[in-house]
C-alpha positions as CSV (number, residue, x, y, z in Angstrom):
1,M,0.0,0.2,-0.2
2,T,1.5,3.3,-0.6
3,H,0.8,5.9,1.8
4,V,0.4,10.0,0.4
5,T,0.1,12.9,3.1
6,S,0.3,16.3,1.4
7,H,0.7,19.4,1.8
8,T,-0.5,22.8,0.8
9,H,-1.0,21.6,-3.4
10,P,-2.4,18.5,-3.9
11,I,-0.3,15.3,-5.9
12,L,-1.7,14.3,-9.1
13,P,-1.4,10.4,-9.5
14,L,1.3,8.6,-11.7
15,A,0.3,6.9,-15.5
16,R,0.9,3.8,-15.8
17,V,2.1,2.8,-12.1
18,S,1.0,0.0,-9.8
19,P,2.2,0.6,-6.5
20,C,4.3,-1.6,-4.6
21,P,2.6,-3.0,-1.8
22,H,5.9,-2.4,0.6
23,A,6.3,1.1,-0.1
24,R,5.0,4.3,1.4
25,L,5.3,8.1,0.5
26,V,4.7,10.5,2.2
27,V,4.7,13.9,0.8
28,A,5.6,17.9,1.7
29,T,5.2,20.7,-0.5
30,P,7.6,24.2,1.5
31,A,5.3,27.3,2.0
32,Q,5.4,29.6,-0.6
33,T,6.4,33.3,0.4
34,P,6.9,36.8,-2.0
35,I,9.2,36.2,-5.0
36,P,13.0,38.0,-4.3
37,V,14.4,39.5,-7.1
38,L,17.7,38.8,-8.9
39,T,19.8,42.2,-10.1
40,S,22.2,42.6,-13.0
41,R,24.5,45.1,-11.6
42,C,26.6,45.4,-14.5
43,S,26.4,45.2,-18.4
44,T,29.6,42.4,-18.0
45,A,26.8,40.0,-16.2
46,R,24.0,40.4,-18.0
47,A,26.3,39.8,-21.4
48,A,27.0,36.6,-19.0
49,M,23.8,35.6,-18.3
50,A,22.8,36.0,-21.8
51,S,24.8,34.0,-23.8
52,I,27.2,31.5,-23.0
53,S,29.5,32.1,-26.1
54,A,29.3,35.6,-25.2
55,A,30.7,34.5,-21.4
56,A,33.4,32.1,-23.0
57,K,34.7,34.5,-25.2
58,A,34.7,37.0,-22.5
59,S,35.8,34.4,-18.8
60,A,36.4,37.8,-17.3
61,A,33.0,37.8,-16.1
62,F,33.6,35.0,-13.9
63,A,35.4,37.1,-11.9
64,H,33.0,39.1,-10.6
65,K,30.8,36.2,-9.4
66,Q,28.8,38.3,-6.9
67,E,27.4,40.5,-9.6
68,F,25.2,36.8,-9.7
69,A,23.6,36.5,-6.2
70,A,20.7,37.2,-5.4
71,T,19.5,39.7,-3.6
72,A,17.1,40.5,-0.8
73,A,13.5,42.0,-1.9
74,P,12.6,45.7,-1.4
75,P,9.7,46.8,0.6
76,P,6.2,46.5,-1.8
77,Q,6.0,50.2,-1.7
78,Q,9.9,50.6,-3.0
79,Q,9.3,47.9,-6.0
80,R,6.8,49.8,-7.6
81,A,8.4,52.7,-7.7
82,S,11.8,51.6,-8.5
83,A,9.9,49.8,-11.1
84,R,8.6,53.0,-12.5
85,S,11.9,54.6,-12.1
86,R,13.6,51.8,-14.5
87,T,10.8,51.7,-17.0
88,A,11.0,55.3,-17.7
89,R,14.5,55.4,-18.0
90,A,15.8,52.4,-20.4
91,G,12.0,50.3,-20.7
92,R,14.1,47.3,-20.3
93,V,14.2,43.8,-18.4
94,R,16.7,44.7,-16.0
95,A,15.8,41.9,-13.4
96,V,14.2,38.1,-12.9
97,A,12.6,36.1,-10.5
98,T,13.7,33.5,-8.4
99,P,12.0,30.9,-7.0
100,A,9.7,30.8,-3.8
101,R,11.5,30.7,-0.8
102,A,10.2,29.3,2.6
103,P,10.5,31.0,5.5
104,R,14.0,31.3,7.5
105,A,13.8,31.0,11.2
106,P,17.1,32.6,12.8
107,A,19.5,30.2,14.7
108,S,19.9,30.9,18.1
109,T,22.7,32.9,17.2
110,G,20.7,35.3,15.8
111,S,22.3,34.2,12.7
112,V,20.4,32.4,9.5
113,K,20.8,29.0,8.7
114,I,18.7,26.9,6.4
115,P,18.6,23.6,6.3
116,M,20.2,21.5,2.9
117,T,20.4,18.2,1.2
118,T,23.2,16.8,0.1
119,T,22.9,18.0,-3.5
120,E,22.5,21.7,-2.3
121,K,25.2,21.5,-0.2
122,I,27.5,20.3,-2.8
123,L,26.0,22.6,-5.4
124,A,26.3,25.6,-2.8
125,R,29.9,25.1,-1.9
126,A,31.0,24.5,-5.5
127,S,29.2,28.0,-6.3
128,E,30.8,29.8,-3.0
129,R,27.4,30.5,-1.9
130,A,26.4,30.0,2.4
131,S,23.2,29.0,0.5
132,L,21.0,27.5,-1.8
133,E,17.6,26.5,-2.8
134,P,15.9,24.9,-5.3
135,G,15.3,26.4,-8.5
136,E,18.1,29.2,-8.4
137,N,20.7,28.7,-11.1
138,V,24.4,28.7,-10.1
139,W,27.8,29.1,-12.2
140,V,29.3,25.9,-10.2
141,D,33.2,25.2,-10.0
142,V,33.4,21.9,-11.5
143,D,36.0,19.1,-10.0
144,V,36.3,16.4,-13.2
145,L,35.3,16.3,-16.3
146,M,34.7,12.9,-18.2
147,T,33.9,12.5,-21.9
148,H,34.5,9.7,-24.0
149,D,35.2,8.8,-27.8
150,V,31.1,9.0,-28.5
151,C,30.9,12.7,-27.4
152,G,34.6,13.4,-27.1
153,P,34.8,14.7,-30.5
154,G,32.1,16.9,-30.6
155,T,32.9,18.2,-27.2
156,I,36.4,19.5,-28.3
157,G,34.9,21.1,-31.7
158,I,32.7,23.2,-29.3
159,F,35.9,24.3,-27.1
160,K,37.8,24.8,-30.1
161,Q,35.4,26.9,-32.0
162,E,34.4,28.9,-28.7
163,F,37.8,29.7,-27.7
164,G,40.0,29.3,-30.3
165,E,42.1,26.5,-31.6
166,D,45.3,27.4,-29.5
167,A,43.4,27.0,-26.6
168,K,44.0,25.5,-23.6
169,V,41.9,23.8,-20.9
170,W,41.2,25.3,-17.7
171,D,43.5,22.1,-16.1
172,R,44.9,19.4,-17.6
173,E,44.5,17.1,-14.2
174,K,40.6,17.4,-14.6
175,V,39.9,16.5,-17.2
176,V,39.1,12.6,-17.9
177,I,39.3,11.1,-21.5
178,I,38.3,7.5,-21.5
179,P,37.6,5.7,-24.7
180,D,34.7,3.1,-24.1
181,H,31.9,2.8,-26.6
182,Y,32.6,2.0,-30.3
183,I,36.0,0.4,-29.5
184,F,36.4,-3.2,-31.5
185,T,35.4,-2.5,-34.3
186,S,36.3,-2.2,-38.1
187,D,33.9,0.9,-37.9
188,E,36.2,3.4,-39.9
189,R,34.3,6.6,-37.9
190,A,34.4,5.1,-34.7
191,N,38.3,4.3,-35.0
192,R,38.6,8.1,-36.2
193,N,36.9,9.0,-32.6
194,V,39.5,7.7,-30.5
195,D,42.1,9.5,-32.9
196,I,41.0,12.4,-32.3
197,L,40.6,12.2,-28.9
198,R,44.4,11.2,-28.7
199,D,45.6,13.7,-30.9
200,F,44.1,16.2,-27.9
201,C,45.3,14.9,-25.3
202,N,48.6,14.8,-27.0
203,E,48.3,18.4,-27.8
204,Q,46.8,19.6,-24.6
205,K,48.6,17.3,-22.7
206,I,46.2,15.6,-20.8
207,K,47.0,13.9,-18.2
208,Y,44.3,10.9,-17.5
209,F,43.9,9.9,-20.8
210,Y,43.0,6.0,-21.1
211,D,44.4,5.2,-24.9
212,I,44.0,2.3,-26.6
213,K,46.0,1.8,-29.9
214,D,46.1,-2.0,-30.3
215,L,42.6,-3.1,-30.9
216,S,43.6,-7.0,-31.3
217,D,44.5,-7.4,-27.5
218,F,43.3,-5.3,-25.5
219,R,45.6,-6.5,-22.8
220,A,48.2,-5.2,-24.8
221,N,47.3,-1.3,-23.6
222,P,47.7,-0.9,-20.2
223,D,46.3,2.2,-20.0
224,Y,43.1,0.7,-21.6
225,K,40.0,0.7,-18.7
226,G,37.0,-0.2,-20.0
227,V,33.5,1.4,-19.5
228,C,34.1,5.3,-18.2
229,H,31.9,4.7,-15.0
230,I,33.7,2.2,-13.4
231,A,36.8,3.4,-14.6
232,L,36.2,7.0,-13.3
233,A,35.5,4.6,-9.6
234,Q,38.4,2.4,-10.0
235,E,41.1,5.4,-11.1
236,G,40.0,7.5,-8.0
237,H,38.0,10.2,-9.8
238,C,35.4,10.0,-8.3
239,R,35.3,12.1,-4.6
240,P,32.2,13.0,-1.5
241,G,31.2,16.7,-1.8
242,E,32.5,16.9,-5.6
243,V,31.1,18.2,-8.6
244,L,31.8,15.4,-11.0
245,L,30.1,16.1,-14.8
246,G,30.2,13.7,-18.4
247,T,28.7,13.9,-21.3
248,D,26.7,10.3,-20.8
249,S,23.8,10.0,-19.5
250,H,25.0,7.5,-16.8
251,T,27.4,10.3,-15.0
252,C,24.9,10.0,-12.4
253,N,26.6,6.9,-11.2
254,A,29.5,8.5,-9.8
255,G,26.5,9.8,-6.7
256,A,27.1,6.4,-4.9
257,F,30.2,8.0,-4.0
258,G,28.4,11.0,-2.0
259,Q,28.9,13.2,-5.0
260,F,27.0,16.1,-7.3
261,A,27.1,13.6,-11.0
262,T,25.3,14.6,-13.7
263,G,25.6,14.0,-17.6
264,I,25.6,17.1,-19.4
265,G,25.6,17.5,-23.2
266,N,28.8,19.1,-25.8
267,T,28.1,22.8,-25.8
268,D,27.8,22.5,-21.9
269,A,30.9,20.1,-21.7
270,G,32.9,22.9,-23.9
271,F,32.1,25.4,-21.9
272,V,33.5,23.7,-18.6
273,M,36.8,22.3,-20.5
274,G,37.6,26.0,-21.3
275,T,36.5,27.7,-18.0
276,G,35.9,25.0,-15.6
277,K,32.4,26.2,-14.7
278,A,28.9,25.2,-15.6
279,L,25.5,27.1,-15.4
280,L,23.2,24.6,-12.5
281,K,19.7,24.5,-11.7
282,V,19.3,23.1,-8.0
283,P,17.1,20.3,-8.3
284,P,14.9,19.6,-5.6
285,T,15.5,16.3,-4.0
286,I,12.9,13.3,-3.8
287,R,14.3,10.8,-0.7
288,F,14.0,6.9,-0.9
289,I,14.6,5.4,2.7
290,L,15.0,1.8,2.4
291,D,14.9,-0.8,5.3
292,G,14.8,-4.5,6.0
293,E,17.3,-7.3,5.4
294,M,18.1,-7.9,1.7
295,P,17.4,-11.4,0.8
296,P,19.8,-13.7,-0.6
297,Y,18.1,-13.5,-4.1
298,L,18.0,-9.3,-4.6
299,L,20.4,-7.1,-5.7
300,A,20.7,-3.3,-6.4
301,K,19.4,-4.2,-9.2
302,D,16.1,-5.5,-8.3
303,L,16.0,-2.4,-6.4
304,I,16.2,0.7,-8.5
305,L,14.1,-1.5,-10.9
306,Q,11.4,-1.6,-8.2
307,I,12.0,2.1,-7.9
308,I,11.4,3.2,-11.3
309,G,8.6,1.3,-11.6
310,E,7.0,2.5,-8.5
311,I,7.3,6.0,-9.7
312,S,7.5,5.9,-13.7
313,V,10.0,7.3,-16.0
314,S,9.6,10.5,-15.6
315,G,8.7,10.9,-12.1
316,A,12.5,11.9,-10.4
317,T,12.4,15.0,-13.8
318,Y,15.4,17.0,-12.8
319,K,15.6,16.0,-9.7
320,S,18.0,14.2,-6.8
321,M,17.0,10.9,-6.1
322,E,19.1,10.6,-2.6
323,F,18.8,6.8,-1.1
324,A,18.8,6.1,2.9
325,G,18.1,3.5,5.1
326,S,19.6,0.7,6.8
327,T,19.4,-1.4,3.1
328,I,21.7,1.1,2.0
329,E,23.9,1.2,4.5
330,S,24.5,-2.1,4.0
331,L,25.3,-2.4,0.2
332,T,28.6,-2.6,-1.3
333,M,30.0,0.4,-3.4
334,E,29.4,-1.3,-6.6
335,E,25.6,-2.0,-5.3
336,R,25.4,1.9,-4.9
337,M,26.2,2.7,-8.3
338,T,23.9,0.1,-9.7
339,L,21.4,2.5,-8.2
340,C,22.6,5.5,-9.1
341,N,23.6,4.9,-12.2
342,M,19.6,4.3,-13.0
343,V,18.2,7.0,-11.6
344,I,18.2,8.9,-15.3
345,E,15.9,6.3,-16.0
346,A,13.2,8.1,-13.4
347,G,14.6,11.6,-15.2
348,G,16.6,12.2,-12.2
349,K,19.0,15.1,-12.1
350,N,21.6,13.1,-9.8
351,G,21.4,10.4,-7.8
352,V,23.1,10.3,-4.2
353,V,24.6,8.1,-1.4
354,P,25.7,10.0,1.5
355,A,29.2,8.9,2.7
356,D,30.3,6.6,4.9
357,A,32.8,4.0,6.2
358,T,32.0,1.5,2.7
359,T,33.1,4.5,0.7
360,F,36.2,5.8,3.2
361,K,37.1,2.0,2.3
362,Y,37.3,1.9,-1.1
363,L,38.8,5.2,-1.7
364,E,41.7,4.0,-0.2
365,G,45.0,3.7,-2.3
366,K,42.7,4.6,-5.1
367,T,43.2,8.9,-4.5
368,S,45.2,11.2,-3.1
369,V,43.3,14.2,-3.3
370,E,41.6,15.6,-0.2
371,Y,37.7,15.7,-0.1
372,E,35.1,17.0,2.7
373,P,32.2,14.8,2.3
374,V,28.5,16.7,3.1
375,Y,25.1,15.0,4.3
376,S,21.5,16.2,4.4
377,D,20.6,18.3,7.2
378,A,18.0,16.7,9.5
379,Q,15.7,19.6,8.7
380,A,16.2,19.8,5.1
381,R,13.1,19.6,2.7
382,F,13.0,16.5,0.6
383,V,9.3,17.1,-2.4
384,S,8.4,13.3,-1.4
385,D,9.8,10.6,1.2
386,Y,9.3,6.8,-0.2
387,R,9.6,3.9,2.4
388,F,10.7,0.5,1.3
389,D,11.0,-2.7,3.1
390,V,13.5,-4.5,1.3
391,S,12.5,-8.1,3.2
392,K,9.4,-8.4,1.5
393,L,9.7,-7.5,-1.8
394,E,10.4,-10.1,-4.9
395,P,13.1,-10.6,-7.7
396,V,11.9,-8.1,-10.6
397,V,12.5,-7.4,-14.7
398,A,11.4,-3.6,-16.6
399,K,9.9,-5.8,-19.7
400,P,10.0,-4.5,-23.7
401,H,10.1,-1.2,-23.7
402,S,10.6,0.8,-20.8
403,P,12.5,0.6,-17.4
404,D,9.2,0.9,-15.7
405,N,7.5,-1.0,-17.1
406,R,7.8,-3.6,-13.9
407,A,7.0,-6.8,-13.1
408,L,7.7,-9.7,-11.1
409,A,10.1,-12.1,-12.4
410,R,7.9,-15.1,-11.5
411,E,5.2,-13.5,-13.8
412,C,7.1,-13.6,-16.8
413,K,7.9,-17.4,-16.6
414,D,6.3,-18.1,-20.1
415,V,7.9,-15.8,-21.9
416,K,11.0,-17.5,-24.1
417,I,14.4,-16.0,-25.0
418,D,16.6,-16.1,-27.2
419,R,19.7,-14.7,-25.1
420,V,21.1,-13.2,-22.2
421,Y,23.6,-10.2,-22.2
422,I,25.2,-9.7,-18.9
423,G,28.2,-6.3,-18.6
424,S,27.7,-2.5,-19.3
425,C,28.6,-0.1,-16.4
426,T,25.3,-1.4,-14.9
427,G,25.8,-4.9,-14.9
428,G,29.1,-5.5,-15.7
429,K,31.3,-5.1,-12.7
430,T,33.5,-7.6,-10.3
431,E,30.1,-8.3,-7.8
432,D,27.7,-8.4,-11.0
433,F,30.3,-11.8,-12.3
434,L,29.7,-13.3,-9.2
435,A,26.5,-12.9,-8.6
436,A,25.6,-14.9,-12.2
437,A,28.9,-17.0,-11.6
438,K,27.1,-18.2,-7.5
439,V,23.4,-18.8,-10.0
440,F,25.7,-21.3,-12.4
441,L,27.5,-23.0,-9.6
442,A,24.2,-23.5,-7.2
443,S,22.9,-24.8,-10.9
444,G,25.3,-27.4,-12.3
445,K,23.9,-27.5,-15.2
446,K,24.5,-25.6,-18.8
447,V,22.7,-22.6,-19.9
448,K,20.1,-23.6,-22.8
449,V,20.7,-20.0,-24.9
450,P,23.7,-17.4,-26.1
451,T,25.2,-16.2,-23.0
452,F,27.2,-12.9,-23.2
453,L,29.7,-12.2,-21.0
454,V,31.3,-8.7,-21.1
455,P,33.3,-6.8,-18.3
456,A,33.3,-3.1,-17.7
457,T,36.9,-2.8,-17.2
458,Q,40.1,-4.5,-17.6
459,K,39.8,-4.8,-13.6
460,V,36.5,-6.7,-13.5
461,W,38.0,-8.7,-16.7
462,M,41.2,-9.9,-14.3
463,D,38.8,-10.6,-11.6
464,V,36.6,-12.3,-13.8
465,Y,39.7,-14.6,-14.7
466,G,41.3,-14.4,-11.0
467,L,38.7,-14.6,-7.8
468,T,37.3,-17.8,-7.1
469,V,33.6,-17.4,-6.2
470,P,32.7,-17.8,-2.9
471,G,31.8,-21.8,-1.6
472,S,33.7,-23.0,-4.3
473,D,37.6,-23.1,-5.5
474,K,36.6,-22.2,-8.7
475,T,37.0,-18.9,-10.6
476,C,34.1,-17.1,-12.6
477,A,35.4,-17.9,-15.8
478,Q,36.3,-22.0,-14.8
479,I,32.0,-21.6,-13.6
480,F,31.2,-19.4,-17.4
481,E,32.7,-22.1,-19.2
482,E,31.4,-25.1,-17.4
483,A,28.0,-23.5,-18.1
484,G,28.1,-23.3,-21.9
485,C,28.6,-19.0,-21.5
486,D,30.4,-17.7,-24.2
487,T,34.3,-16.5,-23.4
488,P,34.2,-13.1,-21.4
489,A,34.7,-11.0,-23.9
490,S,37.1,-7.4,-24.2
491,P,36.0,-4.7,-21.6
492,N,34.0,-2.1,-22.8
493,C,30.3,-0.8,-23.9
494,G,29.9,-3.8,-25.9
495,A,26.1,-4.2,-27.1
496,C,24.6,-2.1,-24.4
497,L,23.9,0.5,-26.6
498,G,23.9,-1.1,-30.4
499,G,27.1,0.0,-31.5
500,P,28.2,-0.2,-35.3
501,R,27.0,-4.1,-36.5
502,D,30.4,-5.6,-35.6
503,T,30.2,-5.1,-32.5
504,Y,30.6,-8.2,-30.0
505,A,26.8,-9.5,-28.9
506,R,25.2,-6.8,-31.2
507,M,21.1,-7.7,-31.2
508,N,21.1,-8.3,-35.4
509,E,18.0,-9.8,-35.5
510,P,15.1,-9.5,-34.0
511,T,15.5,-11.8,-30.6
512,V,14.5,-11.9,-27.2
513,C,17.5,-10.6,-24.9
514,V,17.0,-11.0,-20.7
515,S,20.2,-8.1,-19.8
516,T,21.4,-6.4,-17.2
517,T,21.8,-3.3,-19.0
518,N,20.1,-0.1,-18.7
519,R,18.0,0.3,-21.3
520,N,14.9,-1.5,-22.9
521,F,13.8,0.5,-26.0
522,P,13.1,-0.6,-29.4
523,G,16.6,-0.7,-31.2
524,R,19.0,0.1,-28.0
525,M,21.2,-2.9,-28.2
526,G,20.8,-3.7,-32.3
527,N,17.6,-4.8,-34.0
528,K,15.1,-2.2,-33.4
529,E,12.4,-5.5,-33.4
530,G,14.7,-7.0,-30.8
531,Q,13.1,-7.0,-26.9
532,I,14.8,-6.4,-24.0
533,Y,14.5,-7.3,-20.2
534,L,16.2,-5.6,-18.1
535,A,17.2,-7.9,-14.7
536,S,19.8,-8.4,-12.0
537,P,22.4,-11.0,-13.3
538,Y,20.7,-13.5,-10.4
539,T,17.7,-13.4,-12.7
540,A,19.5,-13.4,-15.6
541,A,21.8,-16.3,-15.0
542,A,18.6,-17.9,-13.9
543,S,17.1,-17.2,-17.6
544,A,20.4,-17.8,-19.1
545,L,19.8,-21.9,-17.2
546,T,15.9,-22.1,-18.3
547,G,15.7,-20.1,-21.6
548,Y,12.8,-18.6,-20.2
549,V,12.6,-15.0,-18.1
550,A,13.5,-16.8,-14.7
551,D,13.3,-16.5,-11.1
552,P,16.5,-16.9,-9.2
553,R,14.6,-18.3,-6.5
554,D,14.9,-21.3,-8.3
555,F,18.2,-21.9,-7.7
556,L,19.0,-19.8,-4.6
557,V,16.7,-21.3,-2.2
């Protein structure tokens, strides 16, 4: 049963959503007060706000950050007089409205303190503001900018167009470039994209360029990593409290580290590349509180599919999704990444998990950069709270052709499948392969459909061949071989987003696939007539063993 408590404004029901009986929603909306005024005090500020291109060519405007700050609204009589004066003088618009603000209660010291969410705090610090509220537009300092072979050439082109052919990036150690999407292919345009990245990184002396030259054997390329989102984490580029932007919608993966991470377009990335700054609107936050012991047949993929099915693919549009509760605290970093990775499938601007001892332990030895985590205040305002009792949830899948087309795995037992795909930034991490191997090991049987394995990174690939599966003396690779799976492929994004026709495991025919990836739109993995069932590695492995969409409890309980 979903319980809704609304205040001030009615909450409209979401279409096509079957409420989960184990979720409870509590909604609160802030009180509204008169709208204050944001004033541009000089021509430089007005030019910067009017045109990003102009701002790019006149970056000196950033020296006047205070000119973008919101000023307090004057008394009503003074506002009217001021408005008449402005109209008489120039007849031009000199002020814009900012979102309504909630009443501010003075602290015991007499100063004003506004409770903020994690996302609001991160953006406030990055914009050198004491506080921020949802809806405000602010210039933030970017800690890391990531791009890859699909969007990198376009970003570089815009950077050179706007800043000049001889321009230098704002910080060669904060730009991370990772070829990963269309790598192991004979497609000339795909190969050209990697060449463009290489030339640019040599020209700019980019410190963190994870290059690949020998496509015949990825192991001959010590710098090559694999899927950007997992490589960012493994190489220490994800840190609590920071701002990480990337030219990929699943950049939100890094929110697992308690940082603000989101995808941006090539134009914005080109601007960040030259200035180290981005103009962002502060998102409101939805909080998802998950409590209860995680059943042995569930994974984080089940949790995020449950959530997306609950709120729909538009339920968190331009909102931050913050995850909390005892279940979240018990999750590993890789499982937290899975949660944050797919917030974009609900329309989320970013996802965030509060940093804790698990986070700090993961980062040991990965980064020497100092970081400072931040946390939501107890009185922070959330758009709504969704509460789940995880102990009562069941394995789920997302049926074609939308991530919110949720169904219980056991309800799809009559769906015959043609293949299984285990890989991607969502489902191709070390723990994902260990989970799949656990199902194959418990079964002792061979798969009944082709089962493709694509490790996300070179490190994951090594783990597949080097780590023994708990409860056995065999590695994942040995178990996969005995089960009749395909040999683990070279680490890359693979068929997750289709790619050139010669991409490994691409759906070139209208087949039915159970996949650990993140999207199941028509044509996402290749053929437009193909059908994709999104699932956890447990469910994917169980389905491979039966040839139908299967409930992993048939093998794990």
